C-alpha positions in Angstrom: 47.3 -0.8 -8.8 45.7 2.5 -9.7 42.8 3.8 -7.6 39.4 3.1 -9.2 37.0 5.9 -9.7 33.3 5.0 -10.0 31.0 7.7 -11.4 27.3 7.9 -11.3 25.9 10.4 -13.7 22.2 11.1 -13.7 19.7 13.0 -15.7 16.1 13.9 -15.0 13.1 13.3 -17.2 12.0 16.4 -19.0 8.2 17.0 -18.8 5.6 19.7 -18.4 3.2 20.2 -15.5 -0.4 19.6 -16.5 -3.1 21.0 -14.4 -5.7 18.7 -16.0 -4.1 15.4 -14.9 -4.8 14.0 -11.4 -1.1 13.3 -10.9 1.2 16.0 -12.3 4.0 14.9 -14.7 7.6 14.9 -13.4 9.4 18.3 -13.5 12.9 18.4 -15.0 15.6 19.8 -12.6 19.3 20.4 -13.0 21.9 18.1 -11.5 23.0 21.0 -9.3 19.5 21.6 -7.9 19.2 17.8 -7.3 22.5 17.7 -5.4 21.3 20.5 -3.1 18.4 18.3 -2.0 20.3 15.1 -1.6 20.1 14.1 2.1 21.5 10.5 2.0 24.1 9.7 -0.7 25.4 6.1 -0.9 28.6 5.3 -2.8 28.5 2.2 -5.0 30.6 -0.8 -3.9 33.0 -1.7 -6.7 32.1 -5.2 -7.8 35.0 -7.7 -7.0 34.7 -9.3 -10.4 34.9 -6.0 -12.2 37.9 -5.0 -10.1 39.7 -8.3 -10.9 39.0 -7.8 -14.6 40.2 -4.1 -14.4 36.8 -2.9 -15.7 36.1 0.8 -15.3 33.5 3.1 -16.7 30.6 5.4 -16.2 27.1 4.3 -15.5 24.5 6.8 -16.6 21.1 6.7 -14.8 17.9 8.6 -15.1 16.3 9.3 -11.7 12.7 9.9 -10.9 12.5 11.4 -7.4 9.0 11.2 -6.0 7.1 13.6 -3.8 8.6 12.0 -0.6 12.2 12.0 -1.9 12.4 8.3 -2.8 14.5 7.5 -6.0 13.5 5.2 -8.8 16.4 4.8 -11.2 16.5 3.8 -14.9 19.7 2.7 -16.6 20.7 4.7 -19.7 24.1 3.2 -20.3 27.0 1.5 -18.6 29.1 -1.6 -18.4 27.0 -4.6 -17.4 29.4 -5.5 -14.7 29.0 -2.0 -13.1 25.3 -1.3 -13.5 24.0 -3.3 -10.6 26.4 -1.7 -8.1 25.2 1.7 -9.3 21.6 0.8 -9.0 22.0 -0.7 -5.6 23.7 2.5 -4.3 21.3 5.0 -5.9 18.2 3.1 -4.7 19.3 4.0 -1.2 19.6 7.7 -1.9 17.1 9.9 -0.2 16.2 13.5 -1.2 14.5 16.3 0.6 11.2 16.6 -1.3 11.3 19.2 -4.1 8.7 21.9 -4.0 7.1 24.2 -6.5 4.6 26.9 -5.3 4.7 25.3 -1.8 3.7 21.8 -3.0 5.9 18.7 -3.2 6.6 17.6 -6.8 8.0 14.6 -8.6 
């Protein structure tokens, strides 16, 4: 049997900072910048049913990383049999808080 590769691709919400809002909107960052701040990555567990059915694919998630480094994912696309495993893994990721001008940002 061929080895199975499980990818998690993520994108960030693009938004502008607004100084008039009490809670600033999320700032868009690159995947490279995000990976530099990733402290605790967790790999997804390949679902047994998907493995038995020879299902492979990419699950694309959008991540919101809050001021404390906690991740909230949103599914963009992916095979239904793979999505939950990706979500379960990514929800355990922990990031070093991102900063702009000395302040933690989302």
